[in-house]
N, CA and C of each residue as an Amber inpcrd file, in Angstrom:
protein
   519
  76.8940000  -8.2740000  36.3240000  77.2600000  -9.6270000  35.8970000
  77.5390000  -9.6070000  34.3980000  78.5610000 -10.2890000  34.0110000
  78.9050000 -10.4080000  32.5930000  77.8270000 -11.2360000  31.8930000
  77.5240000 -10.8930000  30.6650000  76.4480000 -11.5670000  29.9220000
  76.7090000 -13.0630000  29.7920000  77.9420000 -13.4240000  29.5150000
  78.2730000 -14.8480000  29.3680000  77.9990000 -15.6030000  30.6740000
  78.3260000 -14.9950000  31.8050000  78.0590000 -15.6310000  33.1030000
  76.5550000 -15.7720000  33.3500000  75.7990000 -14.7650000  32.9440000
  74.3450000 -14.8220000  33.0900000  73.7590000 -15.9620000  32.2550000
  74.2390000 -16.0980000  31.0440000  73.7860000 -17.1920000  30.1760000
  74.0830000 -18.5370000  30.8260000  75.2600000 -18.6780000  31.3790000
  75.6400000 -19.9310000  32.0550000  74.7270000 -20.1780000  33.2550000
  74.4670000 -19.1420000  34.0470000  73.5870000 -19.2920000  35.2170000
  72.1810000 -19.7250000  34.8100000  71.6520000 -19.0880000  33.7770000
  70.3010000 -19.4280000  33.3220000  70.2670000 -20.8550000  32.7750000
  71.2690000 -21.2160000  31.9730000  71.3190000 -22.5780000  31.4300000
  71.4580000 -23.6170000  32.5420000  72.2660000 -23.3220000  33.5570000
  72.4070000 -24.2480000  34.6840000  71.0870000 -24.4120000  35.4310000
  70.3800000 -23.3080000  35.6260000  69.0740000 -23.3850000  36.2900000
  68.0930000 -24.1890000  35.4470000  68.1290000 -23.9740000  34.1440000
  67.2420000 -24.7330000  33.2430000  67.5420000 -26.2220000  33.3170000
  68.8060000 -26.5690000  33.2980000  69.1900000 -27.9850000  33.3810000
  68.7990000 -28.5880000  34.7190000  68.8790000 -27.7940000  35.7890000
  68.5610000 -28.3220000  37.1210000  67.0890000 -28.6720000  37.2720000
  66.2320000 -28.0800000  36.4340000  64.7990000 -28.3870000  36.5250000
  64.3020000 -29.1660000  35.3080000  65.2220000 -29.5930000  34.4960000
  64.8260000 -30.3320000  33.2920000  64.1440000 -31.6520000  33.6470000
  64.6910000 -32.3860000  34.5940000  64.1720000 -33.7050000  34.9570000
  63.6170000 -33.7790000  36.3780000  63.8030000 -32.6950000  37.1400000
  63.3480000 -32.6540000  38.5260000  62.5820000 -31.3580000  38.7430000
  61.3780000 -31.4410000  39.2830000  60.6090000 -30.2090000  39.4720000
  61.2810000 -29.2840000  40.4850000  61.1880000 -27.9930000  40.2490000
  61.7390000 -27.0600000  41.2340000  60.9030000 -27.0740000  42.5100000
  61.5330000 -26.8220000  43.6240000  60.8720000 -26.8400000  44.9290000
  59.6470000 -25.9190000  44.9390000  59.7390000 -24.7630000  44.2890000
  58.6370000 -23.8050000  44.3150000  57.3660000 -24.4020000  43.6960000
  57.5100000 -25.1740000  42.6380000  56.3320000 -25.8090000  42.0220000
  55.7090000 -26.8180000  42.9770000  56.5350000 -27.6090000  43.6230000
  56.0110000 -28.5900000  44.5820000  55.3480000 -27.8970000  45.7700000
  55.9980000 -26.8470000  46.2850000  55.4160000 -26.1320000  47.4250000
  54.0530000 -25.5540000  47.0820000  53.9490000 -24.9540000  45.9150000
  52.6940000 -24.3060000  45.5420000  51.6350000 -25.3200000  45.1360000
  51.9650000 -26.1950000  44.1960000  50.9450000 -27.0600000  43.6030000
  50.6040000 -28.2750000  44.4600000  51.5180000 -28.7100000  45.3160000
  51.2100000 -29.8630000  46.1630000  50.8480000 -29.4810000  47.5910000
  51.4350000 -28.3720000  48.0880000  51.2400000 -28.0240000  49.4940000
  50.4360000 -26.7450000  49.7100000  50.2070000 -25.9820000  48.6690000
  49.4670000 -24.7320000  48.8220000  50.2390000 -23.6440000  49.5310000
  51.5630000 -23.7540000  49.5370000  52.4090000 -22.7260000  50.1600000
  52.7590000 -21.6930000  49.0980000  52.1530000 -20.5090000  49.2370000
  52.3440000 -19.4630000  48.2420000  52.8490000 -18.2040000  48.9210000
  53.9080000 -17.6420000  48.3550000  54.4770000 -16.4000000  48.8710000
  53.3630000 -15.3650000  48.9940000  53.3850000 -14.6110000  50.0590000
  52.4120000 -13.5550000  50.3140000  50.9920000 -14.0940000  50.4690000
  50.8420000 -15.4060000  50.6130000  49.5140000 -16.0170000  50.7580000
  48.5590000 -15.5850000  49.6540000  49.0720000 -15.4870000  48.4520000
  48.2480000 -15.0680000  47.3180000  47.1020000 -16.0620000  47.1290000
  45.9160000 -15.5370000  47.0640000  44.7180000 -16.3460000  46.9010000
  43.5160000 -15.5250000  47.3490000  42.3490000 -16.0510000  47.1380000
  41.1490000 -15.3370000  47.5630000  40.2330000 -16.2730000  48.3240000
  39.5250000 -15.7370000  49.2720000  38.5200000 -16.4640000  50.0410000
  39.0500000 -17.7740000  50.6200000  40.2550000 -17.7060000  51.1720000
  40.9010000 -18.8280000  51.8520000  41.1560000 -20.0290000  50.9420000
  41.3360000 -19.7750000  49.6510000  41.6730000 -20.8560000  48.7190000
  42.7850000 -20.3670000  47.8050000  43.5070000 -21.2980000  47.2260000
  44.6050000 -20.9130000  46.3380000  44.4310000 -21.4390000  44.9170000
  43.3010000 -22.0450000  44.6150000  43.0900000 -22.5560000  43.2640000
  43.1730000 -21.4360000  42.2280000  42.5560000 -20.3030000  42.5260000
  42.6100000 -19.1880000  41.5680000  44.0500000 -18.7660000  41.3060000
  44.8880000 -18.8240000  42.3180000  46.3000000 -18.4800000  42.1340000
  46.9830000 -19.4960000  41.2240000  46.6240000 -20.7600000  41.3490000
  47.1850000 -21.7820000  40.4530000  46.8040000 -21.4840000  39.0070000
  45.5600000 -21.0700000  38.7990000  45.1010000 -20.7320000  37.4490000
  45.9130000 -19.5690000  36.9100000  46.1010000 -18.5360000  37.7400000
  46.8640000 -17.3680000  37.2930000  48.3240000 -17.7330000  37.0330000
  48.9160000 -18.5270000  37.9040000  50.3090000 -18.9370000  37.7090000
  50.4450000 -19.6990000  36.3920000  49.5410000 -20.6370000  36.1610000
  49.6130000 -21.4280000  34.9290000  49.5160000 -20.5110000  33.7110000
  48.5710000 -19.5920000  33.7200000  48.3750000 -18.7020000  32.5780000
  49.5060000 -17.7150000  32.3820000  49.9830000 -17.1300000  33.4620000
  51.0520000 -16.1330000  33.3590000  52.3770000 -16.7910000  32.9930000
  52.6350000 -17.9710000  33.5370000  53.8630000 -18.6900000  33.1800000
  53.8390000 -19.0540000  31.6940000  52.6950000 -19.5060000  31.2210000
  52.5610000 -19.8240000  29.7970000  52.7510000 -18.5770000  28.9530000
  52.1420000 -17.4950000  29.3680000  52.2490000 -16.2490000  28.6160000
  53.6920000 -15.7650000  28.5390000  54.3800000 -15.7910000  29.6650000
  55.7780000 -15.3470000  29.6700000  56.6340000 -16.2430000  28.7870000
  56.4620000 -17.5480000  28.9260000  57.2970000 -18.4950000  28.1760000
  56.9990000 -18.4810000  26.6870000  55.7390000 -18.6110000  26.3370000
  55.4020000 -18.8420000  24.9350000  54.9340000 -17.6000000  24.1810000
  54.2480000 -16.7000000  24.8590000  53.7870000 -15.5010000  24.1660000
  54.8480000 -14.4080000  24.1740000  55.4870000 -14.2130000  25.3080000
  56.4320000 -13.1040000  25.4270000  57.8300000 -13.4690000  24.9340000
  58.5040000 -14.3500000  25.6370000  59.9090000 -14.6280000  25.3170000
  60.0440000 -15.3880000  24.0010000  59.2910000 -16.4500000  23.8240000
  59.4020000 -17.2310000  22.5890000  59.0770000 -16.3840000  21.3650000
  58.0080000 -15.6150000  21.4350000  57.6600000 -14.7630000  20.2970000
  58.6570000 -13.6300000  20.1000000  59.2290000 -13.1330000  21.1800000
  60.2450000 -12.0870000  21.0370000  61.4460000 -12.6150000  20.2610000
  61.8100000 -13.8660000  20.4890000  62.9500000 -14.4560000  19.7810000
  62.7430000 -14.3870000  18.2670000  61.4970000 -14.5110000  17.8110000
  61.2190000 -14.4120000  16.3740000  61.4980000 -13.0100000  15.8220000
  61.4750000 -12.0160000  16.6870000  61.7420000 -10.6490000  16.2290000
  63.1800000 -10.4670000  15.7450000  64.0610000 -11.3580000  16.1360000
  65.4510000 -11.2570000  15.6880000  65.5720000 -11.4500000  14.1770000
  64.5960000 -12.1030000  13.5910000  64.6040000 -12.3330000  12.1450000
  64.0930000 -11.1250000  11.3600000  63.5440000 -10.1470000  12.0490000
  63.0290000  -8.9480000  11.3860000  64.1910000  -7.9990000  11.0970000
  64.5390000  -7.8920000   9.8430000  65.6620000  -7.0390000   9.4680000
  65.4020000  -5.5720000   9.7810000  64.1360000  -5.1780000   9.7950000
  63.8070000  -3.7750000  10.0510000  64.0080000  -3.3720000  11.5130000
  64.1780000  -4.3500000  12.4020000  64.3850000  -4.0450000  13.8140000
  65.8750000  -4.0850000  14.1450000  66.3730000  -2.9910000  14.6110000
  67.7890000  -2.9150000  14.9940000  67.9690000  -3.4740000  16.3990000
  69.1960000  -3.6830000  16.7750000  69.4810000  -4.1290000  18.1370000
  68.9900000  -3.0840000  19.1370000  69.0790000  -1.8100000  18.7770000
  68.5860000  -0.7460000  19.6530000  67.0730000  -0.8450000  19.8380000
  66.3570000  -1.1490000  18.7540000  64.8990000  -1.3360000  18.8490000
  64.5630000  -2.4980000  19.7780000  65.2480000  -3.6040000  19.6020000
  64.9790000  -4.8050000  20.3940000  65.2680000  -4.5650000  21.8760000
  66.3760000  -3.8950000  22.1410000  66.7390000  -3.5920000  23.5240000
  65.6940000  -2.6680000  24.1540000  65.1850000  -1.7520000  23.3700000
  64.1940000  -0.8020000  23.8780000  62.8710000  -1.4870000  24.2350000
  62.4340000  -2.4240000  23.4300000  61.1120000  -3.0300000  23.6630000
  61.1390000  -4.2760000  24.5480000  62.2780000  -4.9230000  24.6970000
  62.3310000  -6.1710000  25.4600000  61.7640000  -6.0630000  26.8750000
  62.0780000  -5.0380000  27.6580000  61.5070000  -4.9910000  29.0200000
  59.9890000  -5.0550000  29.0430000  59.3380000  -4.5520000  28.0110000
  57.8800000  -4.5970000  27.9530000  57.3680000  -6.0270000  27.7940000
  58.1990000  -6.9000000  27.2700000  57.8280000  -8.3040000  27.1050000
  58.0680000  -9.1070000  28.3840000  58.9370000  -8.6250000  29.2470000
  59.3340000  -9.4020000  30.4160000  58.7050000  -8.9370000  31.7250000
  58.6720000  -7.6500000  31.9240000  58.4720000  -7.0650000  33.2480000
  57.2210000  -7.5450000  33.9790000  56.0530000  -7.3680000  33.4340000
  54.8400000  -7.6080000  34.2310000  54.6310000  -9.0830000  34.5540000
  54.7980000  -9.9690000  33.5900000  54.5850000 -11.3980000  33.8650000
  55.6400000 -11.9490000  34.8150000  56.8860000 -11.5760000  34.5950000
  57.9540000 -12.0650000  35.4900000  57.7400000 -11.5300000  36.9010000
  57.3010000 -10.2870000  37.0120000  57.0630000  -9.6960000  38.3240000
  55.8710000 -10.3590000  39.0230000  54.8210000 -10.6840000  38.2820000
  53.6920000 -11.3810000  38.8980000  54.1290000 -12.7570000  39.4150000
  54.9170000 -13.4630000  38.6390000  55.3900000 -14.7730000  39.0930000
  56.2730000 -14.6290000  40.3330000  57.0510000 -13.5540000  40.4090000
  57.8350000 -13.2870000  41.6120000  56.9030000 -13.1160000  42.8060000
  55.8270000 -12.3730000  42.6160000  54.8400000 -12.1620000  43.6810000
  54.3160000 -13.5000000  44.2070000  54.1680000 -14.4660000  43.3210000
  53.6540000 -15.7860000  43.7040000  54.7390000 -16.7200000  44.2310000
  55.9740000 -16.2820000  44.2500000  57.0470000 -17.0950000  44.8170000
  58.0880000 -17.5670000  43.8230000  57.8800000 -17.3220000  42.5520000
  58.8440000 -17.7390000  41.5360000  59.9260000 -16.6640000  41.4010000
  60.6800000 -16.5040000  42.4870000  61.6900000 -15.4490000  42.5430000
  62.7280000 -15.5680000  41.4320000  63.1070000 -16.7800000  41.1060000
  64.1540000 -16.9760000  40.0970000  63.7240000 -16.4570000  38.7260000
  62.4560000 -16.5970000  38.4030000  61.9390000 -16.0720000  37.1330000
  62.1950000 -14.5700000  37.0660000  61.8580000 -13.8770000  38.1530000
  62.0530000 -12.4280000  38.2030000  63.5400000 -12.0630000  38.2250000
  64.3280000 -12.7760000  39.0260000  65.7530000 -12.4470000  39.1200000
  66.4380000 -12.5710000  37.7600000  66.0860000 -13.5940000  36.9920000
  66.6610000 -13.7170000  35.6500000  66.1510000 -12.6020000  34.7320000
  64.8550000 -12.3090000  34.7940000  64.3090000 -11.2350000  33.9540000
  64.9770000  -9.9080000  34.2920000  65.1330000  -9.6280000  35.5790000
  65.7730000  -8.3800000  36.0090000  67.2330000  -8.3470000  35.5630000
  67.9330000  -9.4580000  35.7030000  69.3390000  -9.5090000  35.2770000
  69.4560000  -9.2850000  33.7690000  68.5180000  -9.8450000  33.0160000
  68.5190000  -9.6290000  31.5600000  68.2860000  -8.1480000  31.2660000
  67.2980000  -7.5660000  31.9100000  67.0130000  -6.1450000  31.6610000
  68.1800000  -5.2590000  32.0970000  68.8020000  -5.6050000  33.2190000
  69.9600000  -4.8280000  33.6920000  71.1590000  -4.9530000  32.7600000
  71.2490000  -6.0680000  32.0500000  72.3970000  -6.2960000  31.1650000
  72.2120000  -5.6910000  29.7740000  71.0380000  -5.1720000  29.4760000
  70.7760000  -4.6540000  28.1270000  71.7800000  -3.5970000  27.6650000
  72.2590000  -2.6960000  28.5310000  73.2590000  -1.7310000  28.0610000
  74.5800000  -2.3790000  27.6140000  74.8130000  -3.6130000  28.0250000
  76.0500000  -4.3090000  27.6530000  75.9340000  -5.0860000  26.3470000
  74.7090000  -5.2460000  25.8510000  74.4650000  -6.0200000  24.6360000
  74.9730000  -5.2480000  23.4250000  75.7070000  -5.9420000  22.5740000
  76.2780000  -5.2930000  21.3990000  75.6920000  -5.7850000  20.0810000
  75.2140000  -7.0300000  20.0520000  74.7160000  -7.5910000  18.7940000
  73.4020000  -8.3250000  19.0130000  72.6720000  -8.5080000  17.9160000
  71.4390000  -9.2950000  17.9650000  71.7460000 -10.7230000  18.3920000
  72.8250000 -11.2800000  17.8770000  73.1680000 -12.6620000  18.2290000
  73.4120000 -12.8130000  19.7270000  74.0680000 -11.8540000  20.3200000
  74.3430000 -11.8940000  21.7520000  73.0270000 -11.8820000  22.5430000
  72.1240000 -10.9960000  22.1610000  70.8340000 -10.9240000  22.8390000
  70.0060000 -12.1820000  22.5750000  70.0860000 -12.6990000  21.3770000
  69.3310000 -13.9040000  21.0310000  69.8000000 -15.1020000  21.8550000
  71.0770000 -15.2450000  22.0450000  71.6080000 -16.3480000  22.8610000
  71.1230000 -16.2080000  24.2960000  71.1590000 -14.9890000  24.8170000
  70.6960000 -14.7390000  26.1790000  69.2130000 -15.0830000  26.3240000
  68.4020000 -14.6250000  25.3900000  66.9620000 -14.9010000  25.4800000
  66.6300000 -16.3620000  25.2080000  67.3830000 -17.0060000  24.3480000
  67.1630000 -18.4400000  24.1430000  67.4290000 -19.2170000  25.4300000
  68.4010000 -18.7820000  26.2080000  68.6640000 -19.4250000  27.5010000
  67.4830000 -19.2390000  28.4450000  66.9880000 -18.0220000  28.5140000
  65.8390000 -17.7420000  29.3770000  64.6120000 -18.4980000  28.8890000
  64.4480000 -18.5790000  27.5960000  63.3340000 -19.3140000  27.0060000
  63.4110000 -20.8010000  27.3850000  64.5930000 -21.3580000  27.3600000
  64.8120000 -22.7550000  27.7400000  64.4520000 -22.9610000  29.2180000
  64.8850000 -22.0400000  30.0550000  64.5470000 -22.1140000  31.4800000
  63.0290000 -22.0610000  31.6790000  62.3910000 -21.0910000  31.0340000
  60.9370000 -20.9330000  31.1910000  60.1690000 -22.1350000  30.6500000
  60.6290000 -22.6940000  29.5510000  59.9650000 -23.8780000  28.9910000
  60.0500000 -25.0490000  29.9630000  61.1980000 -25.2340000  30.5920000
  61.3360000 -26.3110000  31.5750000  60.4520000 -26.0550000  32.7920000
  60.4250000 -24.8100000  33.2490000  59.5770000 -24.4600000  34.3870000
  58.1090000 -24.6860000  34.0520000  57.7000000 -24.2150000  32.8950000
  56.2940000 -24.3460000  32.5000000  55.8820000 -25.8110000  32.3610000
  56.7820000 -26.6540000  31.9390000  56.4940000 -28.0840000  31.8550000
  56.0470000 -28.6170000  33.2100000  56.7490000 -28.1990000  34.2720000
  56.3870000 -28.6640000  35.6170000  55.0900000 -28.0380000  36.1050000
  54.8690000 -26.7790000  35.7900000  53.6070000 -26.1360000  36.1600000
  52.4520000 -26.8900000  35.5020000  52.6090000 -27.2220000  34.2330000
  51.5790000 -27.9870000  33.5170000  51.3730000 -29.3640000  34.1480000
  52.4720000 -30.0090000  34.4880000  52.4020000 -31.3640000  35.0390000
  51.6590000 -31.3900000  36.3760000  51.9310000 -30.4160000  37.2330000
  51.3460000 -30.4220000  38.5730000  50.0290000 -29.6670000  38.6860000
  49.6210000 -28.9940000  37.6200000  48.3370000 -28.2940000  37.6720000
  47.2180000 -29.3170000  37.8910000  46.2520000 -29.0140000  38.7460000
  45.1860000 -29.9920000  39.0530000  44.1320000 -30.0800000  37.9490000
  44.5350000 -30.6280000  36.8240000  43.6390000 -30.7370000  35.6720000
  42.4040000 -31.5810000  35.9710000  42.5280000 -32.5180000  36.8990000
  41.4000000 -33.3900000  37.2320000  40.1830000 -32.6050000  37.7330000
  40.4010000 -31.3990000  38.2190000  39.2780000 -30.5860000  38.6810000
  38.3480000 -30.2060000  37.5370000  38.8440000 -30.2900000  36.3200000
  38.0170000 -30.0010000  35.1480000  36.8360000 -30.9410000  35.0080000
  36.9050000 -32.1020000  35.6280000  35.7880000 -33.0430000  35.5860000
  34.5290000 -32.4440000  36.2160000  34.7070000 -31.4310000  37.0600000
  33.5660000 -30.7560000  37.6910000  32.8880000 -29.7690000  36.7430000
  33.4490000 -29.6250000  35.5520000  32.9060000 -28.6820000  34.5750000
  32.7310000 -29.3880000  33.2290000  31.7770000 -30.3340000  33.1550000
  31.5950000 -31.0760000  31.9050000  31.1030000 -30.1640000  30.7880000
  31.5510000 -30.4380000  29.6070000  31.1540000 -29.6770000  28.4330000
  29.7010000 -29.9500000  28.1150000  28.9480000 -28.9070000  27.8860000
  27.5500000 -29.0240000  27.5220000  27.4870000 -29.0670000  25.9980000
  27.4450000 -30.2640000  25.4540000  27.4490000 -30.4190000  23.9980000
  26.0860000 -30.0700000  23.4210000  26.1160000 -29.4080000  22.2910000
  24.8760000 -29.0770000  21.5910000  24.8980000 -29.7420000  20.2260000
  23.7170000 -29.8990000  19.6430000  23.6440000 -30.5440000  18.3240000
  24.1060000 -29.6190000  17.2180000  23.9160000 -28.3250000  17.4030000
  24.3590000 -27.3750000  16.3810000  25.4190000 -26.4780000  16.9800000
  26.2680000 -26.0180000  16.1330000  27.3150000 -25.1240000  16.5780000
  26.8310000 -23.6880000  16.3770000  26.5930000 -22.9990000  17.4810000
  26.1160000 -21.6230000  17.4230000  27.2260000 -20.6200000  17.1700000
  28.4540000 -21.1050000  17.1540000  29.5860000 -20.2130000  16.9910000
  29.9910000 -20.1410000  15.5240000  30.3600000 -18.9780000  15.1140000
  30.8500000 -18.7980000  13.7500000  32.3120000 -19.1950000  13.7270000
  32.6390000 -20.1110000  12.8580000  34.0250000 -20.5610000  12.7590000
  34.8790000 -19.4480000  12.1610000  36.0190000 -19.2120000  12.8030000
  36.9230000 -18.1750000  12.3090000  37.4290000 -18.5280000  10.9250000
  37.4530000 -17.5220000  10.0870000  37.9990000 -17.7230000   8.7460000
  39.5150000 -17.8220000   8.8760000  40.0770000 -18.8410000   8.3010000
  41.5220000 -19.0040000   8.3470000  42.1570000 -18.1100000   7.3050000
  43.2100000 -17.4390000   7.7140000  43.9510000 -16.5910000   6.7950000
  45.4340000 -16.7230000   7.0770000  46.2200000 -15.9370000   6.4510000
  47.6650000 -16.0700000   6.5870000  48.1420000 -15.7920000   8.0110000
  47.3390000 -15.1150000   8.8240000  47.7530000 -14.7940000  10.1910000
  47.2410000 -15.8020000  11.2000000  46.4110000 -16.7190000  10.7750000
  45.8410000 -17.7050000  11.6810000  46.8730000 -18.7810000  11.9610000
  47.0900000 -19.0280000  13.2180000  48.0640000 -20.0680000  13.6000000
  47.3520000 -21.1220000  14.3900000
């Protein structure tokens, strides 16, 4: 597939879930229908926790943070192409296992297209499209996650804070 066509496909998918949740989110979070029956001890809550965490990690830790690497002058396009699969592969593949096939298909298409990439800008546009798709998907995962179950785990407040507060430094975000 030509890179420009891939960008269009990813952007179209992102737009299609911008205001309407994707069927896979509804199937999993509302009906408990999970590809491969992923879950333990006849429940799927743990799978919801993993999906929420892995989707967040892929969207915000992997792809979003990778986009910042384009500003690093010391990294060539060859360097970026070499390391990008390490940012995508495992999280996208886990989400595929849980039924989010489109996440994996886009990640695989991006990785397959890497030999065709010629410039940082070209790769950045492609990843920004994927980032947009993942951000829209993650919004729905967050929306449908059963946060109300947290009421079963009330915070045990103490009068003193036994934890040492992290020292803030230039790397603290």
